N, C-alpha and C positions, 0 to 999 in steps of 0.2 A: 281587553275587550271594550268595545264602544257602547255607550249608553243607547245609541240608536238601534243597535242590533241585539242587545241583551234580551234573552227570552224572558217573558213574563209568565210565571206559572200561577195558575189558580190553585189555591190550597185551602183546606179547612183551617179554622182558627187554632186548632190544637195540633197542627202539624209542627214538627220540630223547627222548621225554618220560620214559621209564623211566630212561634214562641220566642225565638232568638230576636226577631225583629221587634216584637212587642216590648221585650226587656230593654232593648236599645232605645226605643221610642220613649218609654217611661223614664229611663235614666236621663235622657236629654231634657224632657219636660221638667224633671226635678232640678236639674242644673240651671235651666233657663228661668223658671219662675216659681220654684218651690213646690211643684206638683207632688203630692204624696202618693207614690205608687201603691196600688192595692193589688189584689189578686189578678192574674192574667185573665183575659177574656175567656168566657165559657162558650161552647158552641150554642148557637141559637138558630131557630128555623129561619130560612130565607137569607142567611148571611153567607157571604163568600169573601175571600181575600185573595190578593194578588201579591206575589213576591218576585223580586229580581235578585239574582245572586251574582257575585263575582267570585268564581271558584266555589268554595263551600260557605261563603259568608253572605248573609242577606244585606243588600245595600239599598233596597227600596221596598216599600210595603204600603198597603192600604186595603180597605175593604168597604163593602156596602152591606147594609141590612135594611129591612123594612123600617121606614122612618118612624121615630117615636117622639111624640111631643110632650106637652105638659101632662103630668100625672100618668105617664106611660101610655098615653093614648096613641094608637097607630094613626099616622097621617096617610090617608089613602092616596095611592098613585105616586108616592114619593119614595125614593131610596135615600138613605142617609150615609154619607161618607164617614168612615171611621178610621182612626189610626194612621192617617197619611204621614209617611215618614220617608225621608231620603237621607242616607248617611252623609255627613258633612263633606266628605271627600268627593262625593258624586253630585253635589248640588251645582246647578248651573249647566249641567250637561244635557238637560232635557228629559231625564229619567222620571222625574216627578210628573211632568206633563203626560208622558206615556202611560204611567200607572193610572193617573186620573182619567185619561181618555178611555183606557180599557175598562175602568169601573163604570164609566158612563155607558159604554157599549153593553156591558153585562146588565146594567139597570134597564136600559131600553129594551133589551131582549126579553126581559121579564115583564115588560108592559108598563114600566114606570114612565111617567111623563115629566117628572121633575127630580132633580138632585138637590139635597139640602145638606148643610153641614154647620158645625159650630167650631170655633177656634179661640185661642187666647191671643190677646193683642201683642204678646211678646214674640209670637211666631211670624215675624215679618216676611220671611221667605215664603211661607205657606200662603199668607195673605196676598202676596204678589202673584204667586202661582194661580190662585183662584181668580184674581182679577184678569190676568192674561187669558185664562180659559173661559171667560165670559160669565163668571158668577157675579151676582149683584147682591149688595147688602140688603138684608131683610130684618124684620123685628125678631126678637127672641121667640123661639118656638119650643124651647124645652126648659127643664129645671136644672141643667148642668151648672153647678156653682163655679166651675173653673172657666167656663166659656164667657167671652166678652163680646165676640162678634159672630154674626150669623149670616149665611150666604145661601143663595139658591140659584139654580140654572134650569131653564126650560129645556127639555130634551126633544120636544116635538119639532 
């Protein structure tokens, strides 16, 4: 199957494919920079996730939720990208860009004017993806101790 034609399914965060993708994402973060995995994400109002599968295996995943800033304050008009992940065997095939674009479409359909995200400096592939997709560096907007870099993109 080609990355360009692979279906992207919208799923809740507690769907079995979302759970498998979250585990793979957290395991990779642990390997790459010592991230200490906690519990898997719980459903939250306004959040949705997208997963791509090869056969029965998730190979790309990401979500959006209402953006949350310092001290858990909602950032009006913004959606926050969460848990962007592409299986290493599928990187470079355009699948991450497709997932990110689909998340932007979902956010715009919900009336969001901006996408924001945080990431760790060790995730070079993700940082490159965000740059190619038009995201610009911004100042820290949240209290995530694992995050080192912050990005935003205007959707209007």
